The first five atom37 places (N, CA, C, CB, O) and aatype in JSON, in Angstrom:
{
  "aatype": [20, 20, 20, 20, 20, 20, 20, 20, 20, 20, 20, 20, 20, 20, 20, 20, 20, 20, 20, 20, 20, 20, 20, 20, 20, 20, 20, 20, 20, 20, 20, 20, 20, 20, 20, 20, 20, 20, 20, 20, 20, 20, 20, 20, 20, 20, 20, 20, 20, 20, 20, 20, 20, 20, 20, 20, 20, 20, 20, 20, 20, 20, 20, 20, 20, 20, 20, 20, 20, 20, 20, 20, 20, 20, 20, 20, 20, 20, 20, 20],
  "atom_mask": [
    [1, 1, 1, 1, 1],
    [1, 1, 1, 1, 1],
    [1, 1, 1, 1, 1],
    [1, 1, 1, 1, 1],
    [1, 1, 1, 1, 1],
    [1, 1, 1, 1, 1],
    [1, 1, 1, 1, 1],
    [1, 1, 1, 1, 1],
    [1, 1, 1, 1, 1],
    [1, 1, 1, 1, 1],
    [1, 1, 1, 1, 1],
    [1, 1, 1, 1, 1],
    [1, 1, 1, 1, 1],
    [1, 1, 1, 1, 1],
    [1, 1, 1, 1, 1],
    [1, 1, 1, 1, 1],
    [1, 1, 1, 1, 1],
    [1, 1, 1, 1, 1],
    [1, 1, 1, 1, 1],
    [1, 1, 1, 1, 1],
    [1, 1, 1, 1, 1],
    [1, 1, 1, 1, 1],
    [1, 1, 1, 1, 1],
    [1, 1, 1, 1, 1],
    [1, 1, 1, 1, 1],
    [1, 1, 1, 1, 1],
    [1, 1, 1, 1, 1],
    [1, 1, 1, 1, 1],
    [1, 1, 1, 1, 1],
    [1, 1, 1, 1, 1],
    [1, 1, 1, 1, 1],
    [1, 1, 1, 1, 1],
    [1, 1, 1, 1, 1],
    [1, 1, 1, 1, 1],
    [1, 1, 1, 1, 1],
    [1, 1, 1, 1, 1],
    [1, 1, 1, 1, 1],
    [1, 1, 1, 1, 1],
    [1, 1, 1, 1, 1],
    [1, 1, 1, 1, 1],
    [1, 1, 1, 1, 1],
    [1, 1, 1, 1, 1],
    [1, 1, 1, 1, 1],
    [1, 1, 1, 1, 1],
    [1, 1, 1, 1, 1],
    [1, 1, 1, 1, 1],
    [1, 1, 1, 1, 1],
    [1, 1, 1, 1, 1],
    [1, 1, 1, 1, 1],
    [1, 1, 1, 1, 1],
    [1, 1, 1, 1, 1],
    [1, 1, 1, 1, 1],
    [1, 1, 1, 1, 1],
    [1, 1, 1, 1, 1],
    [1, 1, 1, 1, 1],
    [1, 1, 1, 1, 1],
    [1, 1, 1, 1, 1],
    [1, 1, 1, 1, 1],
    [1, 1, 1, 1, 1],
    [1, 1, 1, 1, 1],
    [1, 1, 1, 1, 1],
    [1, 1, 1, 1, 1],
    [1, 1, 1, 1, 1],
    [1, 1, 1, 1, 1],
    [1, 1, 1, 1, 1],
    [1, 1, 1, 1, 1],
    [1, 1, 1, 1, 1],
    [1, 1, 1, 1, 1],
    [1, 1, 1, 1, 1],
    [1, 1, 1, 1, 1],
    [1, 1, 1, 1, 1],
    [1, 1, 1, 1, 1],
    [1, 1, 1, 1, 1],
    [1, 1, 1, 1, 1],
    [1, 1, 1, 1, 1],
    [1, 1, 1, 1, 1],
    [1, 1, 1, 1, 1],
    [1, 1, 1, 1, 1],
    [1, 1, 1, 1, 1],
    [1, 1, 1, 1, 1]
  ],
  "atom_positions": [
    [[-62.64, -52.48, 45.99], [-62.01, -52.35, 45.07], [-60.15, -52.81, 45.17], [-62.41, -51.0, 44.8], [-59.24, -52.18, 45.69]],
    [[-60.13, -54.2, 44.42], [-58.81, -54.79, 44.69], [-57.98, -54.15, 43.51], [-58.82, -56.5, 44.72], [-58.37, -54.09, 42.34]],
    [[-56.63, -53.64, 44.07], [-55.29, -53.06, 43.3], [-53.92, -53.69, 42.63], [-54.76, -52.29, 44.18], [-52.93, -53.76, 43.36]],
    [[-53.83, -54.11, 41.36], [-52.95, -54.87, 40.94], [-52.36, -54.59, 39.86], [-53.33, -55.87, 40.88], [-52.95, -54.41, 38.79]],
    [[-50.18, -54.47, 40.17], [-49.5, -53.62, 39.34], [-50.29, -54.2, 37.91], [-47.7, -53.78, 39.49], [-51.49, -54.48, 37.91]],
    [[-49.35, -54.33, 36.64], [-49.62, -53.55, 35.5], [-48.87, -55.19, 35.3], [-49.0, -51.7, 35.04], [-49.79, -55.89, 34.86]],
    [[-47.97, -55.8, 35.41], [-47.13, -56.62, 35.38], [-47.98, -57.92, 35.69], [-46.03, -56.25, 36.23], [-48.51, -58.59, 34.81]],
    [[-48.04, -58.16, 36.93], [-49.0, -58.89, 37.85], [-50.08, -59.45, 36.82], [-49.7, -57.84, 39.06], [-50.25, -60.58, 36.36]],
    [[-51.06, -57.64, 36.51], [-52.06, -57.88, 35.88], [-51.74, -58.7, 34.16], [-52.75, -56.45, 35.92], [-52.37, -59.63, 33.67]],
    [[-50.76, -58.08, 33.67], [-50.59, -58.76, 32.19], [-50.6, -60.35, 33.23], [-48.71, -58.18, 30.95], [-51.75, -60.64, 33.56]],
    [[-49.77, -61.12, 33.63], [-49.29, -62.83, 33.8], [-50.49, -62.77, 34.42], [-47.74, -63.54, 34.74], [-50.86, -63.78, 33.83]],
    [[-51.64, -62.43, 35.22], [-52.76, -62.81, 35.56], [-53.81, -62.94, 34.87], [-53.0, -62.3, 36.26], [-54.72, -63.77, 34.98]],
    [[-53.67, -62.1, 34.16], [-55.16, -62.03, 33.24], [-56.64, -62.52, 32.66], [-54.93, -62.02, 32.54], [-57.77, -62.07, 32.87]],
    [[-56.13, -63.69, 31.81], [-57.74, -64.71, 33.1], [-58.28, -64.73, 34.2], [-57.73, -65.92, 33.54], [-59.36, -64.28, 34.59]],
    [[-57.25, -65.42, 34.84], [-58.06, -64.86, 36.32], [-58.7, -63.17, 37.15], [-56.98, -65.3, 37.3], [-59.4, -62.87, 38.13]],
    [[-58.22, -62.69, 36.43], [-59.03, -61.53, 36.7], [-60.63, -60.93, 35.77], [-57.9, -60.51, 36.56], [-61.72, -60.35, 35.83]],
    [[-59.95, -61.41, 35.23], [-61.36, -61.37, 34.1], [-62.63, -62.2, 34.78], [-60.94, -62.28, 32.37], [-63.8, -61.85, 34.93]],
    [[-61.9, -63.55, 35.18], [-63.11, -64.26, 35.99], [-63.7, -63.34, 36.66], [-62.77, -65.34, 36.98], [-64.77, -62.77, 36.41]],
    [[-62.77, -63.17, 37.75], [-63.33, -62.02, 39.2], [-64.0, -60.88, 38.67], [-61.97, -61.24, 40.23], [-64.92, -60.37, 39.32]],
    [[-63.6, -60.33, 37.4], [-64.15, -59.07, 37.4], [-65.8, -59.96, 36.42], [-62.86, -57.57, 36.42], [-66.92, -59.63, 36.83]],
    [[-65.74, -60.58, 35.72], [-66.97, -61.41, 35.22], [-67.87, -61.5, 36.34], [-66.63, -62.91, 34.71], [-68.91, -60.87, 36.12]],
    [[-67.83, -62.21, 37.81], [-68.21, -62.22, 38.44], [-68.47, -61.17, 39.83], [-67.89, -63.01, 38.29], [-68.93, -61.55, 40.91]],
    [[-67.88, -59.16, 39.36], [-68.77, -58.25, 39.81], [-67.84, -57.94, 40.2], [-69.92, -58.34, 40.5], [-68.17, -57.17, 41.11]],
    [[-66.66, -57.99, 40.17], [-65.34, -57.4, 40.68], [-64.61, -56.19, 40.53], [-64.59, -58.05, 40.36], [-64.2, -56.25, 39.37]],
    [[-64.3, -55.38, 40.91], [-63.91, -53.43, 40.4], [-62.03, -54.73, 41.02], [-65.03, -50.93, 42.22], [-61.54, -55.47, 41.88]],
    [[-61.82, -53.99, 39.55], [-60.18, -54.42, 39.56], [-59.42, -52.82, 39.49], [-59.66, -55.6, 37.87], [-60.13, -51.95, 38.97]],
    [[-57.95, -52.37, 40.02], [-57.58, -51.0, 39.48], [-56.13, -51.46, 39.15], [-57.74, -49.6, 40.61], [-55.25, -51.5, 40.02]],
    [[-55.97, -51.71, 38.22], [-54.16, -51.74, 37.72], [-53.75, -50.37, 37.66], [-53.76, -52.44, 36.0], [-54.28, -49.33, 37.26]],
    [[-52.39, -50.72, 38.3], [-51.42, -50.16, 38.43], [-49.81, -49.85, 38.0], [-51.58, -50.37, 39.09], [-48.99, -50.75, 37.86]],
    [[-49.42, -48.01, 37.76], [-48.22, -48.74, 37.1], [-46.69, -47.66, 38.33], [-48.25, -48.29, 34.65], [-46.32, -46.53, 38.66]],
    [[-46.55, -48.43, 38.42], [-45.74, -48.14, 39.4], [-46.36, -47.39, 41.01], [-44.8, -47.26, 38.64], [-45.95, -46.55, 41.81]],
    [[-47.11, -47.95, 40.93], [-48.45, -47.07, 42.25], [-49.7, -46.29, 42.37], [-47.99, -46.11, 42.89], [-50.55, -46.19, 43.26]],
    [[-49.45, -45.5, 40.6], [-50.47, -44.7, 39.94], [-51.17, -45.66, 39.16], [-49.94, -43.53, 39.1], [-50.67, -46.44, 38.35]],
    [[-52.76, -45.49, 39.56], [-53.64, -45.8, 38.44], [-53.73, -45.03, 37.4], [-54.78, -45.91, 38.79], [-53.88, -43.82, 37.21]],
    [[-53.49, -46.68, 36.28], [-53.6, -46.02, 35.11], [-55.16, -46.78, 34.1], [-51.91, -46.24, 34.34], [-55.93, -46.17, 33.36]],
    [[-55.16, -47.8, 34.35], [-57.01, -48.11, 33.99], [-57.52, -49.25, 34.84], [-57.39, -48.68, 32.19], [-56.7, -49.89, 35.5]],
    [[-58.77, -49.56, 34.87], [-60.42, -50.54, 35.44], [-60.59, -51.54, 34.95], [-61.87, -50.04, 35.18], [-60.85, -51.42, 33.75]],
    [[-60.55, -53.02, 35.51], [-61.17, -53.6, 35.05], [-62.45, -54.04, 35.49], [-60.57, -54.19, 34.83], [-62.6, -55.1, 36.1]],
    [[-63.45, -53.22, 35.18], [-65.2, -53.45, 35.28], [-65.74, -54.01, 34.63], [-66.02, -52.6, 35.19], [-65.67, -54.06, 33.4]],
    [[-66.83, -54.92, 35.81], [-67.72, -55.58, 34.72], [-68.95, -55.23, 33.91], [-68.11, -56.5, 35.18], [-69.84, -54.5, 34.34]],
    [[-68.95, -55.86, 32.56], [-69.95, -54.84, 31.56], [-71.42, -54.92, 31.83], [-69.84, -55.24, 29.92], [-71.74, -55.99, 32.33]],
    [[-72.33, -54.13, 31.65], [-73.81, -53.51, 32.2], [-73.65, -54.93, 30.86], [-74.71, -51.29, 32.06], [-72.95, -55.19, 29.88]],
    [[-75.07, -55.69, 31.84], [-75.55, -56.52, 31.13], [-76.18, -55.66, 29.23], [-76.74, -57.19, 32.29], [-76.55, -54.55, 29.63]],
    [[-76.33, -55.66, 28.35], [-76.58, -55.29, 26.98], [-78.91, -55.9, 27.49], [-75.09, -56.67, 25.32], [-79.34, -56.86, 28.12]],
    [[-79.88, -54.32, 26.55], [-81.3, -54.86, 26.87], [-80.81, -54.76, 25.69], [-82.73, -54.34, 27.63], [-79.88, -54.16, 25.13]],
    [[-82.28, -56.01, 25.25], [-82.68, -55.97, 23.63], [-83.81, -55.91, 24.15], [-82.37, -57.18, 22.41], [-84.46, -56.27, 25.13]],
    [[-83.91, -54.89, 22.5], [-85.16, -54.45, 22.59], [-85.85, -55.5, 21.58], [-85.29, -52.87, 22.25], [-85.44, -56.54, 21.07]],
    [[-87.06, -54.82, 21.5], [-89.16, -55.34, 20.75], [-88.72, -56.22, 19.89], [-90.48, -53.91, 19.59], [-88.54, -57.21, 20.59]],
    [[-88.29, -56.63, 18.3], [-88.29, -56.05, 17.27], [-89.72, -55.05, 16.82], [-87.95, -57.1, 16.46], [-89.99, -54.01, 16.21]],
    [[-90.31, -56.04, 17.48], [-92.0, -55.33, 16.84], [-91.77, -53.77, 17.43], [-93.92, -56.26, 17.79], [-92.3, -52.84, 16.82]],
    [[-90.98, -53.49, 18.6], [-91.38, -51.46, 19.56], [-90.53, -51.31, 18.32], [-90.52, -50.56, 21.8], [-91.29, -50.93, 17.43]],
    [[-89.12, -51.47, 17.8], [-88.46, -50.93, 16.92], [-89.16, -50.64, 15.9], [-87.54, -51.52, 16.63], [-89.34, -49.44, 15.68]],
    [[-89.77, -51.67, 14.96], [-90.54, -52.21, 13.91], [-92.0, -51.14, 13.71], [-90.92, -53.91, 14.36], [-92.29, -50.7, 12.6]],
    [[-92.49, -50.95, 14.43], [-93.25, -49.69, 15.21], [-92.28, -47.84, 14.97], [-93.19, -50.31, 17.32], [-92.61, -46.96, 14.18]],
    [[-91.33, -47.82, 15.77], [-91.08, -47.06, 15.98], [-90.13, -46.13, 14.67], [-90.75, -47.44, 17.08], [-89.57, -45.05, 14.49]],
    [[-90.36, -47.07, 14.15], [-89.33, -46.7, 12.39], [-90.6, -46.4, 11.4], [-88.14, -48.56, 11.48], [-90.6, -45.75, 10.36]],
    [[-91.67, -47.07, 12.03], [-92.65, -46.37, 10.96], [-93.48, -44.91, 11.37], [-93.85, -47.52, 10.63], [-93.95, -44.01, 10.68]],
    [[-93.42, -45.08, 12.38], [-93.68, -43.43, 13.69], [-92.74, -42.1, 13.16], [-92.83, -43.84, 15.82], [-92.99, -40.94, 13.48]],
    [[-91.41, -42.59, 12.15], [-90.41, -41.61, 11.93], [-90.9, -41.55, 10.43], [-88.74, -42.02, 12.31], [-91.07, -40.47, 9.87]],
    [[-91.11, -42.81, 9.78], [-91.33, -42.35, 8.35], [-92.25, -42.04, 7.89], [-91.1, -42.97, 7.59], [-92.32, -42.17, 6.67]],
    [[-93.39, -41.48, 8.62], [-94.64, -40.79, 9.0], [-94.42, -38.95, 8.92], [-95.03, -41.38, 10.67], [-94.97, -38.08, 8.26]],
    [[-93.32, -38.94, 9.96], [-93.07, -37.9, 10.46], [-92.09, -36.92, 9.85], [-92.8, -38.21, 11.53], [-91.91, -35.7, 9.96]],
    [[-91.38, -38.19, 8.99], [-89.62, -37.72, 7.87], [-90.09, -38.4, 6.2], [-87.46, -39.1, 8.71], [-89.96, -39.49, 5.65]],
    [[-90.73, -36.95, 5.8], [-90.59, -37.47, 4.45], [-89.6, -37.1, 3.8], [-91.53, -37.24, 3.71], [-88.85, -36.36, 4.44]],
    [[-89.27, -37.35, 2.63], [-88.52, -36.69, 1.11], [-88.84, -36.66, 0.83], [-87.85, -36.73, 0.27], [-88.87, -37.5, -0.06]],
    [[-89.85, -35.62, 0.87], [-90.05, -33.91, 0.14], [-90.68, -34.32, -1.56], [-87.95, -32.8, -0.03], [-90.3, -33.61, -2.5]],
    [[-91.59, -35.41, -1.8], [-92.15, -35.99, -3.19], [-90.82, -36.52, -4.03], [-93.05, -34.7, -4.15], [-90.93, -36.89, -5.2]],
    [[-89.7, -36.51, -3.39], [-88.61, -36.92, -4.35], [-88.46, -38.64, -3.71], [-86.96, -35.74, -4.17], [-88.6, -39.15, -2.6]],
    [[-88.16, -39.05, -4.83], [-88.27, -40.58, -4.62], [-86.68, -41.19, -4.25], [-88.93, -41.35, -6.16], [-85.9, -40.42, -4.82]],
    [[-86.27, -41.76, -3.87], [-85.39, -42.5, -3.02], [-83.97, -42.79, -4.43], [-86.4, -44.17, -2.24], [-82.77, -42.56, -4.31]],
    [[-84.68, -43.33, -5.61], [-83.71, -43.27, -6.42], [-83.19, -42.16, -7.23], [-83.94, -44.07, -7.06], [-82.35, -42.21, -8.13]],
    [[-83.95, -40.91, -6.66], [-83.76, -38.86, -8.28], [-82.53, -39.18, -7.1], [-85.42, -36.23, -8.34], [-81.37, -39.33, -7.5]],
    [[-82.86, -39.28, -5.44], [-81.49, -38.91, -4.81], [-79.96, -39.03, -4.67], [-81.62, -39.08, -4.1], [-79.0, -38.29, -4.49]],
    [[-80.38, -41.18, -4.96], [-79.11, -41.91, -5.35], [-78.45, -41.02, -6.04], [-79.24, -43.16, -6.13], [-77.39, -40.47, -5.74]],
    [[-79.4, -40.84, -7.41], [-78.53, -40.35, -8.78], [-78.28, -38.91, -8.51], [-79.39, -40.51, -10.36], [-77.43, -38.29, -9.14]],
    [[-78.81, -38.54, -7.85], [-78.17, -36.27, -7.08], [-76.91, -37.06, -6.72], [-79.33, -34.98, -4.86], [-76.11, -37.09, -7.66]],
    [[-76.44, -37.82, -5.44], [-75.69, -37.73, -5.2], [-74.42, -38.63, -6.05], [-76.04, -37.75, -4.14], [-73.52, -38.91, -5.26]],
    [[-74.24, -38.93, -6.91], [-73.95, -39.7, -8.03], [-73.23, -38.43, -8.35], [-75.14, -40.4, -9.03], [-72.07, -38.12, -8.06]],
    [[-74.12, -37.77, -9.01], [-73.23, -37.42, -10.01], [-72.08, -36.03, -9.31], [-74.31, -36.94, -11.45], [-71.29, -35.31, -9.93]],
    [[-72.48, -36.06, -7.53], [-70.73, -34.98, -7.1], [-69.9, -35.64, -7.6], [-70.05, -34.73, -5.39], [-68.72, -35.29, -7.53]]
  ]
}
């Protein structure tokens, strides 16, 4: 893991970001004391829209409004 001072990190940030994007971890120090780390971002896993829709439908089956309509809930919330 590479260590770099805060002034140098500020000066060379674009270069450091390129290195981090390639997988390198960089510790930023201030007066020799570690204060921050630049680390690569974990890739975001995209969910399948069909799976999400199916999960929402299952959730709705298990969680009902107890016979109250959505409109009634909205109106009740406006009274307060």
